[in-house]
N, C-alpha and C positions, 0 to 999 in steps of 0.2 A: 672589226675583229681586233681583239687585243693582240698587239704585235708580240710574237714569241722571240725571246732572246736566245737564238740558237745559232749554230754554224761553227765552222772550224776555222780558227785563225791560221793562216797559211803563210805568214810573211817569209819571204826568201831571205835567209840570213846565213852568215858563216858561223855565228856563235849563237847557240840556243839561249833563250831568255828564261830566267827563273821568274817566279811570281813577283808582282810588285810588292815591295817591302821585304822580300827575301832574296834579293839579288846576290849572286855569289860574289865573294871577294875574289880578287885575281888569284887564280890557281893554274894548274897545268891543264892543257887541253890535249886530249888523246884523240886522234883521228882514225876512223875505221873505214876501209873500202874493201869489201869482200870480192871485188873484181880484180884487185891487184894480184899479179902473178906470184909475188913473193912477199913474205912478211917483213914489215919494216919496224922502225923505232917508234912509230906513233905520231910523227909529225905529219903535216898535211902533204908534204912532198914524199914522205916515206911512211905510208899508213899501215896500221895493223890490217891483216887480210882475212881473218876468220874469227868465228865466234869463240872457239877454244882459246885462241891467242888473245882475244879481247878480254876474256874472263881472267886470264893470267896476269893482266896488267895491274900492279898495285895502285890503288887510288886513295886519295885523302880528301878531307873536307875542303870544299872550294874547287875541286877538280871537275872537269867535264869530259865526257866521252861522247863524241859526235860521229854519227854514221853518215856516209855520203848518200845524198839524195839520188834516186834513180837506180839504186842497187838493191840486191837481196842477199841477206845473210841467213844461213841455215843453222839452226841450233837454238839453244836457250841462253839468253842474256842474264848473267848473274849480277844483281845489285845487292851485295852482301856487306858492303862497308858503309858505316853511317857517316853522314856529314855532321854539321853543327848548326846551331841557330845563326842565321845570316850567311852561312857558308855551306849550302847544300851541295851534294854531289848531283850533277845534272847529266842525264842521258838524253841525247837529242840528235839533231840533224845539222848538216852543213851542205853548202853547195846549192844548186838550183835543180828544179825538176820535181818529180814525184817524191813522196815521202819514202825514206829508206824502209825496206820491208824486212822484218825478222819473221821467218817461217820456222815454227818450233821443231819441225823435222822429227816427229815422233816423241818429243819430250812432253812432259806434263803441261808446260806453259811456255809461251814465247819469252816472257820477261818474268823473272822471279826475284822479288824484293824480299829479302830474308833477314829478319832481326836487325833492320837498319832504318833508323829515323833520319829525317832531313835529307830525303832523296826525292828528286824530281825526274819523272819519266815523261817525255813530251815529243811531239812531232815525229812519231814513228807509225808505220803500218805493221800490224801484228796479226798472225793467223796461227792456228794450231789444229790442223786436221786430225781426225781420228775416226774410229769405227763406231762411235756412239755407245760403246760398252765399257770404256775406261774414261777416267777423268781427263778433261782438257780445259785449259784456261788461256785467255789472251794475256792478262796480267794476273799474277798470283802474288799478293802481299801477305806474308806470313810472319807472325811473331810468336815465338815459343819460349815461355819462361823468361821474357825479356823486359818486364816492367812496362811502363807506358811509353810508347813510341810516338813522337811528334814530328810534324813537318814533312809528311809524305804527300806529294802532289802528283797526280796523274792527269795530264792535260793534252789536248789537241792530238789524240791518238785516233787512228782508224783501225778498229778491231773487227775482224770478220772471219767467217769460216772456222769457228771453234766448235768442233763436233764432239761434245762430251756425252757422258752417260745420262740417260733419262729412263723412266719406267717403260716407255714405249720401245726403247731400243735394248734394254737389259732384261725385260721380263720380270724385274724386281718390283718392290712396292713403291708407294707414292714418294718415299724419301730418297729414292735413287737420284743422285745428281744434285741434291740440296743438303741442307744441314752441314755437318762437318764433312769435308772432302768434296764440296760442291764443284760442279763444272760451270763454266760461263765465261762471259767476256772479261769482266773484272771481278775477282773474288778476293776478299780480305778476310783473314782468319786470325783470331787471337787464341792461341792454344797454350798447352802446357798444364802442369799440375802443381808446381812448387812455388812459382813466383807470380803473383797476380799480374796479368798482362792485358794491355788494351792499346788501341790507337787513339790519339787525341788530335783533333784537327785534320784528320784525313780529308783531302780535297780531291774530288773527281769532277773535272769540268771540261766542257767544250770538246767532248769526245764523240765520235761516230761509231756506233756499235751495231753490227748487222749480221744475220745468219749465224747466231751463236746458240748453243745448247748447254746446260739447261737455263741458266740464269743470265740476265743482262748485266746488272750491277748488284753485288750481293756482299753483305758482311755477316760474319758468324763469329761467335765466341764460345769457348768452353767455360768461361767464367760467368755463369748464368744463374746459378741457384739462389733463390730468394723466396720469402713466404708467398709472394704473388704468383709464382711460376706454376703453370699447369702441370699436372702430374705426368702426362705422357712425354714431356721433355726430359724427365729425370734420367733417362738412359741415353739421351742425345748429347747432353753437356753436363758436367759433373762438379765443377768447382764453384766456390762461393762468389756471389755477385761482385763483379768488377767490370762495369760496362764500357763499351766503346763510346767516346765522348766527342761531341761537337763536329761530327762528320758533315761535310758540305758536298752535296751532289747536285750540280747545276749546269744548265745549258748543254746537256747531252742529248743527242739524237739517236734513238734506238729503233730498230725495225727488224722484223722477222726473227723474233725471239722464241726459242723453243718452249720455254716455261715462263717464269716470273720475269717482269721487266726490271723494276728497281725495288730491292727488298733489303733494307738495313735491319738487322736483328740485334737484340741485346744492346741497345744504344740509348744514350741520353743526349738531349740538346742538339739533335741532328736537324739539318736543313736540306730539304729536297725541293728544288725550285727551277722553273723555266726549262723543264725537260720535255721532250717530245717522244712519245712512244707510239709506234705504228705497227701493230701486229705482234701479239704475244700469245702464249699457250698454243703455239702453232703445231708442235710435234710431240708434246709431252705425254699425252694420253692419261693425264692425272690432273688434280686441282692446282691451278695457278692463277694469280691475279696480276694486274698491271703494276701498281705501285702500292706498297703496303709495309707494315712493320708488325713485329710481335716481340713480347718481352722487352718493351722499351718505354721510356718516359720522356715527356716534353719534346716531342718530335713535331716538326712543322713541314707540311707539304703544301706548296703554293705555286700558282702560275704554271701548272703543268697541263699538258694535253695528252690524252690517252684514247686510242681508238683501235679497232681491229682485234679485240679479244676473241679468241676462238673457243668454242664449246661452252657448255653450261656446267662443266666441272670447274666451279668457280667461273672464270672468264669475265669477272667484273673489272672495271677500270681501277677501283680503289678499294682498300680494305683496312679497317682497324681490327687487328686480330687479338689473340688472347694475351693476358698478362700485361696489359698496357695501362698507362696513366697519363692523362693530359696530352693526348695526341690531337693535333689540329690539321684539318684539311680545309683550305680556303683558296678562292680565286682560281679554281681548276676547271678544265673542260673535259667532258667525256661524251663520246658519241659512237654509235654503231658497234657496241660490244655485245657479243652473243650472250654473255652471262648477266649483264646488267650494269648498273651504275655503282653500287656500293655493297660490299660484304662487311657485315659486323660479325666477327667470329670468336666470341668468348667460348670457353669450355667450362662446364661444371656449374652446379647450382650454388656451390659454396664459393668463398672468396678466391681461392687459388684459381687462376685462369680467367678471372673477370676482365672486362674492358671498362675502364673507369674514367669519368670526367673528360670525355672527348668532345670535340666540337667539329661539326661539318657545316660550313657557312659560305655563302656567296659563290657557289659553284653552279655550273650549267651542265645539264645532262640532256642529250638529244638522241632519241631513237635507240636507247639502250634496251636490249631485248630481254626476254625470259622473265626477269623480275627487276624492279627498280632497286629495291633494297632487300637483301636476305640477311636474316639473323640466325646464327647457329644456336645450338641448344644450351649454351651457357648463359651466365648472368651479365647484364649491362647495368652499371651504376652511373646515373647522371650523364647520359648521352644526350647531346643537344644538336639538333639539325635545324638551322634557321636561315632564312633568306636565300634559299636555293631555287632555281628555276628548272623545272623538269618537263620536257616535252615527251609524253608517253607515246610509244610506238603504236601504230594501227595494227595490232596483232591479228592475224588470221588464224582460225582454228582454235587452239586452246587460249583461254583468257590470260591476259598479261597480269602477272602478280605485281601489285604496287609495293606491298610489303608482305613478305612471308616470314613467319616467326614460329619456331617450334618449341620454345621454352614451355615447360609444363608447370612450373611453380609460379603462381600469381605474384606479380611485382618483381619477378626475376629480371625483367627487361624494362629498364627505365629510359624511355626515349621521349623527349619533349620536342615536338615539331611545331615551329613557329614561323609565320611570315613566308611560307613556301608557296610557289606556284606549281600546281599539277594540272597540265593541260594537254589536250590532244584533239585530233579531228573527231568526228562523230562515229567513225567506224570501229568495229571490233568491241571486245569486252575487256574490262579491267576490274580486278577484284582485290580486296584487302583480305589477307589471311593471317590473322593474329588473334590471340585470346587473352592477351595480357593487358589488364586495365591500367598499367603504368605507361603504356604507349598513348600519348595524348597529342591533340592538334589544337592550335590556337592561332586564329587569324590566317589560316592557310586559304588559298584559292583553289577550288576544284571546278574545272570546266570540262564537260564531257567525261568526267571522272566521278564515280560515286563518292558521296561525303561519308567518311568513316565515323565511327563512334568509339570513344567520346571525342567530340570536336566542338569548340566554342568560337564564336566570332567569325564563322566561315563565310567566304565570298564564293559565289557561283556564277558570276557574270563572265562574259568573254573578257580575258585580260587585255585585249587590244595590243598585242605585241607587233613589232615592226613587220616581220616576215617569217612567221614560224612554219615549220613543216618538216617532214621526215628526212628530206634531202638538204635542208638548210642548217648548216652547222656553224656558221659564223656567229660569234657572240652578239654582234650588232643586230642580228635578226630577231633577237629576243629582248631588246629594249622596249619599254612601254611607249606607246604613242601618246601624244598630247591628249589629255582627257581620259586616259586609261583609268579604270577603277582601282588599279593597284597602287597608284601614286599616293604616297603618304597615308596608306590605308592599313599599315601594320601597327604593331605594338613595340615599344622599346624593349630590347633584350639586354639584360645585364652583361657587361663585358664585351659588347659588340664593337667591331672596329669603327673607325671614323669615316671610312670610305667604302664604296661598293666595288664590284668587280672591275669597273672602268676607272676607278680612282676618283669618282665623284663623291662629294661630301654627302653623307647620309643625313636625311632630314629628321625632323622631330615633329610628328612620329615618322618612322622610316616607311619606305614603300615596301610592298610585298614583292618577293622575288629577288634576283641577284643584282638588279639595276635600280638605282634610285629614280632615274628618269631616262 
């Protein structure tokens, strides 16, 4: 199995560390201990003793505010003062023991970063209980008519019990708890109407997020309007295109998520990698997916694990949604998701809302239910899915949908399937449900799965994988054995990476499936 780079760095230290390369210059350190009976001056021997008093302390670039480990502060931490490049303001922990806990105590968020760049929030435990009918957030990063904010880092946080609004709790429509005003573990919003505003280089890493509603990690922007945008978003965000850029979301562990897991919206150049998502769409009662993006360009999702998606209202591990260009999903795993492996969800037969030039390659899907791939009713332009290995579930009762596609205009959905393995045991039924002649298959292997049409160069032999099966989810179980018919049986794909899922050099010709050997 590919080793996941996950976990929470917990080093016991007196001074919180900034990211490598952005270490704070020597500045003032303010200490906070909410168990102290009296309010002090902010030294370690005379600490600040409450959240209101902490928020009243004037900070400057290079300063740190550290909370004593093993203590709980009630209220909302305000991070409203910007640092500078090389001199971030750092909010973190000191002492030994458990992470210091900030409990929002009825406030919208436990931590509120507002119009402030070059801020690091790290090594804290955060919660924001609620009634499920009003917004709640663990960390709320907000920028309003602020221009481009750089240098914001959220790392090594333990965020839990954020009970925000969702359709199932509010009785409202599918948008309750997402879009503008979303609830969730980490929510970043670029707002305003007068000054184009975004985040650049927002970094969310090494966090543990559990039992949050609705979103796990989510970005949203009011600066979304462009010719590519689907019509139904026109009332959700109103200002001209100014996307969030170069966001990094990595090595986070998410579980028990009410709605979507990781969903960066209106973004360009983002990287989502080495994240683990276990259990999503748990309580929403509306469509949610594991990791996805919409109205975004040049996004890369790689080395992620997603499992435990609930319901078939979406419920897929991954999704390339509407109004997107050049989104890539590679080297990811998906297993035991109720809704399936992938959602492709463009809107409209005309160009606004299309999903264009995306790539899905070298991924593994095991026992994902309902449908392997679902396509919404809009147009797909130049979608490519190649060198994926898919173990189809042994569905009992209704047939498993391998691809289900509802587009009505011929050639509205252009999907080129190449060098993929579709395999299963001999039990149950599996069907293809699509009418679009622009969905093609080339050198795919179909074992105990019907061969679709049109398909060229198909293989139908047993792929001879190491240890496939509905309960076997380790990547190594799906490597081909010596002598497997898939080895070097594929065709060269333009722009393919040099290595497979395991980092092995791809042959010439390549093998079929996600592993070269």
